[in-house]
C-alpha positions in Angstrom: 14.0 -8.8 77.9 17.1 -10.4 76.4 15.2 -11.3 73.2 14.9 -7.6 72.5 18.7 -6.7 72.0 19.1 -9.9 70.0 16.5 -9.2 67.6 17.6 -5.6 67.2 21.2 -7.0 66.4 19.9 -9.3 64.0 18.0 -6.7 62.1 21.1 -4.4 61.9 23.3 -7.3 60.8 20.6 -8.1 57.9 20.3 -4.5 56.8 24.2 -4.0 56.6 24.4 -7.5 54.7 21.7 -6.3 52.3 23.3 -2.8 51.7 26.8 -4.3 51.3 25.4 -6.8 48.6 23.5 -4.0 46.8 26.9 -2.1 46.5 28.6 -4.8 44.7 28.2 -5.6 41.2 25.9 -8.5 39.9 27.4 -11.9 40.6 27.2 -12.4 36.7 29.4 -9.5 35.9 31.8 -9.6 39.1 35.5 -9.2 38.2 34.9 -8.2 34.3 33.9 -5.2 32.4 31.0 -5.5 30.2 31.5 -4.8 26.4 28.7 -2.4 25.3 28.2 -1.8 21.5 27.3 1.6 20.2 26.9 3.6 17.1 25.9 7.1 16.3 22.0 7.3 15.9 21.0 10.8 17.2 19.2 11.4 19.4 19.6 8.3 20.9 23.2 7.8 20.7 25.8 10.4 19.7 29.0 12.1 20.7 29.1 15.4 22.3 31.5 18.4 21.8 33.8 16.5 24.5 33.8 13.4 22.7 31.6 11.6 25.1 28.6 9.3 24.2 25.2 10.8 25.2 21.8 10.5 24.0 18.2 9.0 25.1 19.5 5.5 25.0 23.0 6.2 26.1 21.3 7.9 29.4 19.1 5.2 29.8 21.8 2.5 29.8 23.9 4.6 32.3 21.0 4.8 34.5 20.6 0.9 34.3 24.3 0.3 34.6 24.4 2.5 37.8 21.6 0.8 39.3 23.0 -2.7 38.7 26.7 -1.5 39.5 28.2 -2.7 36.2 31.4 -1.7 34.8 31.4 -1.3 31.4 33.2 0.2 28.2 31.5 1.3 24.9 32.8 -0.4 21.6 31.8 1.5 18.7 30.9 -0.2 15.5 28.3 0.2 12.5 24.8 -0.9 13.4 24.9 -3.9 11.1 28.1 -5.2 12.5 26.9 -4.6 16.2 24.0 -7.1 15.1 26.5 -9.5 13.7 28.8 -9.3 16.9 26.0 -9.7 19.5 25.0 -12.7 17.6 28.6 -14.2 18.0 28.4 -13.3 21.8 31.5 -11.0 21.1 29.6 -8.1 22.8 27.3 -8.3 26.0 24.9 -5.7 24.9 24.3 -3.0 22.2 22.5 0.1 23.5 21.2 1.8 20.3 17.6 2.0 19.4 17.2 -1.3 17.5 13.6 -1.8 15.9 12.2 -5.3 17.1 11.6 -7.2 14.0 11.1 -11.0 13.2 14.3 -11.1 11.2 16.5 -9.6 13.9 14.8 -11.8 16.6 16.3 -14.8 14.9 19.7 -14.0 15.6 19.7 -11.8 18.7 17.6 -11.3 21.8 15.9 -8.0 22.8 15.5 -6.2 26.1 12.0 -4.8 26.8 10.6 -2.0 24.5 12.0 1.4 25.9 10.8 3.6 23.1 8.0 3.9 20.5 8.3 5.8 17.3 7.5 5.6 13.9 8.7 6.5 10.4 8.4 10.1 9.1 9.2 11.8 5.7 11.7 14.7 5.1 11.2 17.1 2.4 12.4 20.7 1.0 10.4 23.3 2.9 9.6 24.6 -0.3 8.5 21.5 -2.0 4.7 22.1 -1.9 4.9 25.4 -3.7 5.1 25.8 -7.5 8.8 27.0 -8.3 9.8 29.0 -11.3 12.1 26.1 -12.3 9.1 23.9 -12.1 7.2 26.1 -14.3 10.0 26.5 -16.9 10.5 22.6 -16.9 6.9 22.0 -17.5 6.8 24.3 -20.4 9.8 22.8 -22.0 8.6 19.3 -21.5 7.9 16.8 -24.3 4.2 17.1 -24.1 4.3 20.9 -24.5 6.9 20.6 -27.4 4.1 18.7 -28.9 1.3 21.0 -28.2 3.4 23.9 -29.5 4.6 22.0 -32.7 0.7 21.3 -33.6 -0.1 25.0 -32.9 2.8 25.9 -35.4 1.5 23.6 -37.9 -2.1 25.1 -37.7 -0.9 28.9 -38.0 1.0 27.9 -41.0 -2.0 25.9 -42.6 -4.3 29.0 -41.9 -1.6 31.4 -43.3 -1.3 29.4 -46.4 -4.7 29.2 -47.1 -5.3 32.8 -46.6 -2.3 33.7 -49.0 -3.5 31.3 -51.7 -7.2 33.0 -51.5 -5.7 36.6 -51.5 -2.5 36.8 -53.5 -4.1 37.7 -56.8 -6.6 40.3 -55.7 -4.8 41.5 -52.6 -1.1 41.3 -53.7 -0.1 44.6 -51.7 -0.8 42.8 -48.5 -0.3 39.1 -49.3 2.8 39.1 -51.8 3.6 36.5 -54.2 6.2 33.8 -53.6 7.5 32.6 -50.5 7.3 36.1 -48.8 3.4 35.8 -49.3 3.4 32.7 -47.2 5.2 34.7 -44.5 2.5 37.4 -44.8 0.0 34.8 -44.4 1.7 33.2 -41.4 2.0 36.6 -39.8 -1.9 37.2 -40.3 -2.9 34.0 -38.8 -0.4 34.6 -35.8 -2.0 37.9 -35.0 -5.7 36.9 -35.4 -4.7 33.9 -33.3 -3.8 35.9 -30.4 -6.4 38.5 -30.8 -4.1 41.2 -31.5 -5.3 42.0 -35.1 -3.0 44.8 -36.1 -5.1 45.4 -39.2 -1.9 45.6 -41.6 -3.3 42.6 -43.5 -6.8 42.2 -44.1 -8.6 39.8 -46.6 -10.8 41.4 -49.2 -12.1 38.6 -51.0 -15.3 36.5 -49.9 -13.5 33.5 -49.7 -10.6 35.0 -47.6 -13.1 36.7 -45.2 -15.0 33.4 -44.7 -11.7 31.9 -43.8 -10.9 34.5 -41.5 -14.1 34.1 -39.7 -13.6 30.4 -39.3 -10.1 31.0 -38.2 -11.1 33.5 -35.6 -13.5 31.0 -34.1 -10.9 28.4 -34.1 -8.6 30.7 -32.4 -11.0 31.2 -29.6 -11.2 27.7 -29.1 -7.5 27.0 -29.3 -6.6 29.7 -27.0 -9.0 28.6 -24.4 -7.9 24.8 -24.6 -4.1 25.9 -24.6 -4.7 28.1 -21.4 -6.5 25.2 -19.7 -3.8 22.7 -20.7 -1.0 24.9 -19.3 -3.1 25.6 -16.1 -3.7 21.9 -15.7 -0.2 20.8 -16.2 1.1 23.4 -13.6 -1.5 22.5 -11.2 -0.8 18.7 -11.6 3.0 19.7 -10.7 1.6 21.6 -7.6 -0.6 18.5 -6.6 2.2 16.1 -7.1 4.0 17.7 -4.3 4.6 15.0 -1.5 2.0 15.3 1.2 2.2 11.8 2.7 3.1 8.2 1.9 0.6 7.7 -0.8 2.7 10.3 -2.9 6.0 8.6 -2.5 5.6 6.1 -5.4 5.9 9.1 -8.0 9.1 10.4 -6.6 12.9 9.6 -5.9 12.9 8.6 -2.1 16.0 8.0 -0.2 16.6 5.8 3.0 19.4 4.4 5.0 20.9 1.1 3.4 19.6 -1.7 5.7 17.3 0.2 7.6 13.7 -0.5 8.7 12.6 2.5 6.5 14.1 1.0 3.4 12.5 -2.5 4.2 9.2 -0.8 4.4 9.5 1.4 1.3 10.4 -1.9 -0.7 7.6 -4.0 0.9 5.3 -1.2 -0.6 7.0 -1.3 -4.0 8.4 2.2 -3.5 11.8 2.6 -5.5 14.4 3.5 -2.8 17.8 5.2 -3.3 20.0 3.8 -0.3 22.3 6.0 1.5 25.3 5.1 4.1 24.1 7.6 6.6 21.5 9.7 7.8 23.3 12.9 7.2 24.1 12.1 3.5 20.5 11.4 2.8 19.3 14.6 4.4 22.1 16.4 2.3 20.5 14.7 -0.8 17.2 16.2 0.0 18.4 19.5 0.4 20.4 19.5 -2.9 17.3 18.3 -4.8 19.0 14.8 -5.5 16.0 13.0 -4.0 12.6 14.3 -3.4 12.1 12.8 0.2 13.9 11.0 2.8 12.4 8.4 5.2 13.6 7.3 8.7 12.7 7.3 12.2 10.6 10.4 13.5 12.5 11.1 16.6 15.9 11.2 14.8 14.8 13.2 11.9 13.4 15.8 14.2 16.5 15.9 16.1 18.7 16.2 13.0 16.5 18.7 11.2 16.7 21.2 14.0 19.2 23.2 12.3 18.3 22.5 8.8 15.9 25.2 8.4 15.3 24.3 4.4 14.1 21.0 5.5 10.5 20.0 6.9 8.9 16.8 8.4 5.6 15.9 7.2 3.0 15.5 10.1 2.0 11.9 8.9 3.8 9.2 10.7 3.4 5.6 9.9 4.9 2.2 10.6 5.1 2.2 14.4 8.5 0.8 15.6 9.3 -0.6 19.1 12.9 0.0 20.0 14.9 -2.1 22.5 18.6 -2.9 23.3 20.1 -6.1 21.7 21.7 -8.8 23.6 23.1 -12.3 22.8 20.5 -15.1 22.8 20.2 -16.9 26.2 22.3 -13.9 28.0 22.1 -14.5 31.8 21.9 -10.5 32.0 18.7 -10.2 30.3 16.3 -10.4 33.3 18.2 -8.1 35.6 18.4 -5.6 32.8 14.8 -5.8 32.0 14.1 -5.3 35.5 16.2 -2.4 36.0 14.8 -0.7 32.6 11.3 -1.0 33.8 12.3 0.6 37.1 14.1 3.5 35.3 11.3 4.2 32.8 8.7 4.2 35.5 10.6 7.2 37.3 10.4 11.0 36.5 14.0 10.7 35.4 12.9 9.0 32.3 10.7 11.9 31.0 13.7 14.2 32.0 15.9 12.2 29.5 13.2 12.6 26.8 12.7 16.2 27.4 16.4 16.8 27.3 16.8 15.8 23.8 13.4 16.3 22.4 12.0 19.2 24.2 11.9 21.6 21.1 10.0 19.0 18.8 8.1 16.9 21.5 5.1 18.3 23.4 4.0 17.0 26.8 0.8 15.4 24.9 3.2 13.4 22.7 5.2 12.1 25.7 1.9 11.2 27.3 0.9 9.0 24.5 4.4 7.6 24.3 4.3 6.8 27.8 0.7 5.0 27.5 2.0 3.3 24.5 5.1 1.8 26.5 2.6 0.9 29.4 0.3 -0.9 26.9 3.1 -3.0 25.6 4.2 -4.0 29.0 1.0 -5.1 30.2 0.6 -7.6 27.3 
């Protein structure tokens, strides 16, 4: 009978010891505050109106740090500097969404994947329509200047021919001298357009033959000119950006040093670099570039209030995001375990919806979760 109380006492002691240990910081971080690198990459990490860090990856880190009882402080720095400082062991972790690439893997280590996204294209909302300025620029282009120049020459040639044939027997309509050439040019112009005022008509047999030939030529030329103008304007409409296959014919922007820039350069697409996402989107709005390429989730978040911009539905170059930590960091395993624990709970879905609910459907989140689960099972 004495064994019963002794066993109960041992179980209570074990429970208290376990609870006490769980309430303490990790042995690897005991007595120190972690230096956590961060920079603004909405909707993953940005400062709210109160100046506090928030976002998808920030909230995830807070859940992880709370579960592991970490003490930490945020250290703000540019993204490239964060990678450098992590590689030098000057920071314990950086909690921005870093695309997992072979180049980065050479200098830093990554946690598990916590988000999967891709690259999207931002264009002006009216970029797919033919604007008046496009019509004007097309008409005053070099190609059209050559067409109109050739047309003027034909009109002048036909008018001169008519003047030469009519100037003697029809001098009241086709004057002698330079004025007569003007009369001939006027006749060829009104005949070409089909107006035919009737103020100047040929009376000689040769003049009427030339007039008949010019009428037939005019019909052909007008039809060809109409077809050319239509084709040019249609080509301008078809050249609107509808996907990645159209980018090669346009001026495209991307953040300097980003995965988007690397992707565009790899596919031989000329890229105009920008220091920030905001400056790149401003360039699209002001027509300094035709399109801007970056992470889909980030673009959706930043374009919510930019009603003049639209994101094309096509998304390519899937990216897997993780935090970065120094190579050989003793914190990697426990952070990975806690990250899996958090992302398997409903709180992770709530975090995603909190920042992307206006842009991301439940179906997208389901596909997102399946993608993450697939990566974890490998």
